[in-house]
C-alpha positions as CSV (number, residue, x, y, z in Angstrom):
1,X,40.7,72.8,139.8
2,X,37.2,72.4,139.0
3,X,34.9,75.6,139.0
4,X,32.5,77.1,136.1
5,X,33.4,76.6,132.9
6,X,34.4,80.4,131.3
7,X,32.7,80.7,127.9
8,X,34.0,81.1,124.6
9,X,35.9,83.5,123.3
10,X,37.0,84.8,119.4
11,X,40.6,84.9,121.2
12,X,40.8,81.9,122.6
13,X,43.4,79.0,121.3
14,X,41.9,75.8,120.3
15,X,44.0,72.5,120.1
16,X,43.7,68.6,120.6
17,X,46.5,66.8,122.6
18,X,46.1,63.0,122.9
19,X,42.5,62.8,121.3
20,X,41.3,66.0,123.8
21,X,39.8,69.1,123.0
22,X,42.2,71.8,124.4
23,X,40.9,75.3,124.7
24,X,42.8,78.0,126.2
25,X,40.9,80.9,127.5
26,X,43.2,84.6,127.0
27,X,42.6,85.2,130.8
28,X,44.8,82.8,130.9
29,X,47.6,83.9,129.8
30,X,46.3,87.4,132.2
31,X,47.2,84.4,135.4
32,X,49.9,84.2,134.2
33,X,51.9,87.2,134.1
34,X,50.2,88.7,137.5
35,X,51.6,85.5,139.1
36,X,54.9,85.0,137.9
37,X,55.6,89.4,137.7
38,X,57.5,88.8,141.2
39,X,59.0,85.8,141.1
40,X,60.3,86.9,137.2
41,X,61.4,90.2,139.0
42,X,63.4,88.5,141.5
43,X,65.2,85.9,139.5
44,X,65.9,88.7,137.1
45,X,67.7,90.4,140.3
46,X,70.1,87.9,141.3
47,X,71.0,86.5,138.0
48,X,71.8,90.5,136.8
49,X,73.7,91.5,134.6
50,X,72.8,87.9,133.1
51,X,70.4,87.8,133.0
52,X,68.3,88.0,129.8
53,X,65.6,90.0,131.5
54,X,61.9,90.9,132.5
55,X,60.8,90.3,129.5
56,X,62.1,86.6,128.2
57,X,62.0,85.5,132.1
58,X,57.9,86.5,131.8
59,X,57.8,84.2,128.2
60,X,59.4,81.0,130.5
61,X,57.7,81.1,133.5
62,X,54.1,81.6,131.1
63,X,55.0,78.6,129.0
64,X,56.1,76.6,132.4
65,X,52.7,77.5,134.0
66,X,51.2,76.4,130.3
67,X,52.9,73.0,130.9
68,X,52.2,72.3,134.2
69,X,48.9,73.2,135.0
70,X,47.5,71.5,131.2
71,X,49.6,68.6,132.6
72,X,47.6,68.5,136.3
73,X,44.1,68.5,133.9
74,X,45.8,66.0,131.6
75,X,45.9,63.2,134.9
76,X,42.2,64.4,134.9
77,X,41.4,63.8,132.0
78,X,43.5,60.3,131.2
79,X,41.5,58.8,134.5
80,X,37.9,59.7,132.9
81,X,38.8,57.9,129.7
82,X,39.7,55.2,132.1
83,X,36.2,54.6,133.1
84,X,34.9,55.8,130.0
85,X,33.9,58.9,129.8
86,X,34.6,61.3,127.9
87,X,35.9,64.7,129.1
88,X,37.7,68.0,127.4
89,X,40.3,71.1,129.3
90,X,39.8,74.2,129.6
91,X,42.5,76.7,130.9
92,X,41.8,80.0,132.4
93,X,42.1,82.5,135.0
94,X,41.5,80.2,137.6
95,X,44.1,77.4,136.3
96,X,42.0,74.8,134.6
97,X,38.4,72.5,134.0
98,X,38.8,68.8,133.2
99,X,35.4,68.6,131.4
100,X,33.4,65.8,131.4
101,X,30.7,65.4,128.3
102,X,29.5,62.0,128.6
103,X,29.0,58.9,131.7
104,X,28.7,61.3,134.3
105,X,26.5,60.8,137.1
106,X,24.9,63.4,139.1
107,X,26.0,63.1,142.8
108,X,23.4,61.9,144.6
109,X,23.1,58.9,141.9
110,X,26.6,57.6,142.1
111,X,26.5,53.9,143.4
112,X,29.7,53.5,145.5
113,X,32.0,52.2,142.7
114,X,31.5,55.4,140.7
115,X,32.4,57.4,144.1
116,X,35.8,55.6,144.1
117,X,36.0,56.0,140.1
118,X,35.6,60.2,140.9
119,X,38.0,60.2,143.8
120,X,40.6,58.3,141.5
121,X,39.7,61.1,138.8
122,X,40.5,64.1,141.6
123,X,43.3,62.7,142.6
124,X,44.6,61.6,139.5
125,X,45.4,65.5,138.6
126,X,47.8,66.7,141.5
127,X,49.4,63.3,141.6
128,X,50.5,64.3,137.8
129,X,51.5,67.8,138.3
130,X,53.5,66.1,141.3
131,X,55.1,63.7,139.5
132,X,56.3,66.4,136.7
133,X,57.9,67.9,139.4
134,X,59.5,64.6,141.2
135,X,60.8,63.6,137.1
136,X,62.2,67.6,136.7
137,X,64.2,67.5,139.8
138,X,65.2,63.7,140.4
139,X,66.6,64.8,136.3
140,X,68.5,68.5,137.4
141,X,70.2,65.9,140.6
142,X,71.5,63.5,138.6
143,X,73.4,66.0,136.5
144,X,74.5,67.5,139.9
145,X,72.5,70.6,140.0
146,X,70.6,72.3,142.7
147,X,67.2,73.3,142.5
148,X,66.7,76.3,144.2
149,X,62.9,77.6,144.3
150,X,61.2,74.2,146.6
151,X,59.0,75.1,149.5
152,X,60.0,73.5,153.0
153,X,57.2,71.0,153.1
154,X,59.3,69.4,150.1
155,X,63.3,70.4,151.2
156,X,63.8,68.2,154.3
157,X,63.2,65.1,151.2
158,X,66.8,63.3,151.0
159,X,68.8,63.9,147.9
160,X,66.5,66.8,147.1
161,X,69.0,69.5,148.3
162,X,72.4,70.1,147.2
163,X,74.6,70.3,144.2
164,X,76.3,72.7,141.7
165,X,74.2,76.2,141.9
166,X,72.8,76.7,138.1
167,X,74.8,78.9,136.4
168,X,72.7,80.3,132.9
169,X,70.0,82.0,134.0
170,X,67.5,80.2,131.7
171,X,68.4,77.0,132.0
172,X,67.4,78.0,135.9
173,X,64.5,80.1,135.2
174,X,63.3,76.6,132.8
175,X,64.0,74.1,135.8
176,X,62.5,76.0,138.5
177,X,59.6,77.8,136.6
178,X,58.3,74.2,136.3
179,X,58.7,72.7,139.5
180,X,57.6,75.6,141.7
181,X,53.9,75.9,139.8
182,X,53.1,72.4,139.7
183,X,54.4,71.8,143.6
184,X,52.1,74.6,145.2
185,X,49.6,74.1,142.3
186,X,49.3,70.5,143.4
187,X,49.4,71.4,147.3
188,X,46.8,73.6,146.6
189,X,44.1,71.4,144.5
190,X,44.3,68.5,147.4
191,X,42.9,71.1,150.5
192,X,39.6,69.2,151.5
193,X,37.7,73.0,150.2
194,X,34.6,72.5,147.9
195,X,35.5,72.7,144.3
196,X,39.0,72.1,144.8
197,X,40.1,68.8,143.7
198,X,40.9,67.3,147.7
199,X,37.2,69.5,148.3
200,X,36.1,66.6,145.9
201,X,37.4,63.9,147.4
202,X,36.2,64.7,150.9
203,X,32.9,65.0,149.6
204,X,32.6,61.5,148.1
205,X,34.4,60.6,151.1
206,X,32.3,61.9,153.3
207,X,29.1,59.7,151.5
208,X,30.8,56.8,151.1
209,X,31.2,56.4,155.0
210,X,26.7,57.1,155.3
211,X,27.6,61.5,155.2
212,X,25.4,63.7,153.9
213,X,25.8,66.1,151.5
214,X,25.5,68.7,154.6
215,X,28.1,67.4,156.7
216,X,30.2,67.3,153.0
217,X,29.5,71.3,152.8
218,X,29.8,72.5,156.5
219,X,33.2,70.2,156.0
220,X,34.3,72.7,152.8
221,X,33.1,75.6,155.2
222,X,35.2,74.9,158.1
223,X,38.5,73.7,156.4
224,X,38.9,76.6,153.8
225,X,38.0,79.4,157.2
226,X,40.6,78.1,158.5
227,X,42.8,77.7,154.7
228,X,42.2,81.7,154.6
229,X,42.8,82.4,158.2
230,X,46.1,80.4,157.8
231,X,47.1,82.3,154.3
232,X,46.5,85.7,156.0
233,X,48.9,85.1,158.6
234,X,51.6,83.8,156.5
235,X,50.8,87.0,154.8
236,X,49.6,85.1,151.2
237,X,46.5,87.4,150.7
238,X,45.1,86.0,147.5
239,X,45.4,82.7,148.5
240,X,43.4,84.3,152.1
241,X,40.8,85.6,150.0
242,X,40.4,83.2,147.8
243,X,40.0,80.3,150.5
244,X,37.7,82.9,152.4
245,X,35.6,82.6,149.1
246,X,35.5,79.4,148.6
247,X,34.0,78.9,152.3
248,X,31.1,81.4,151.5
249,X,30.1,79.2,148.1
250,X,30.3,76.3,150.4
251,X,27.9,78.1,152.5
252,X,26.2,79.6,150.5
253,X,25.1,76.4,148.8
254,X,24.0,74.3,152.0
255,X,21.0,76.2,151.0
256,X,20.2,73.9,147.8
257,X,20.3,71.1,149.9
258,X,16.7,69.8,150.4
259,X,15.6,68.1,153.4
260,X,15.5,64.7,152.0
261,X,19.9,64.8,151.6
262,X,20.3,66.4,155.6
């Protein structure tokens, strides 16, 4: 997901991976704990006395979310590198950012070839995350075990269901804690709402087809509103608020578009 880079802090964790500078803010850990609490409680209740307890499960969840979102942002960063663009990665309370540091043109001055590159870069993050989930699912199924926490839009795929239950709580948590956010985060980011990856893809496609920035942002407002309503109907209050705020942000951006861009 690509939003605004958070300010630096003395509490940030910094390191390099595959040559990419990576910064993890303190708010990322808070995000992981808040969003994983209910899921961890569910796994803890599922295994009862065989569970290692909520705290170790929260640690496993946090590690799984870290790996999943980092893989997502590495997908973007590797795609940037393929096109000769340097980038860095920041993980924070909205997920993650792959930030280009050189060779990146403003949206209005991009030729068609760079618009195609931008689409590849935007797609690379969700694809990397889905490949991670697929690799874990295939490995677990080949070992003869069951993957339990699968969304319904994935469960229909032949061969995904079935297998023996994973009876060890730690192994169950490690497997499902990686798969669950990897699939959901990737699909969420493909929604055609700015500034999610899907919104960036949608904007480039609109501009490549002769449309304007105004059309692209109106599309984001429309889809953001639809997603907010659907999320509210499904009882996903946080997602409803998120998409409503993204739709409102896209609407506000319309006022910054000059007449020559319409």
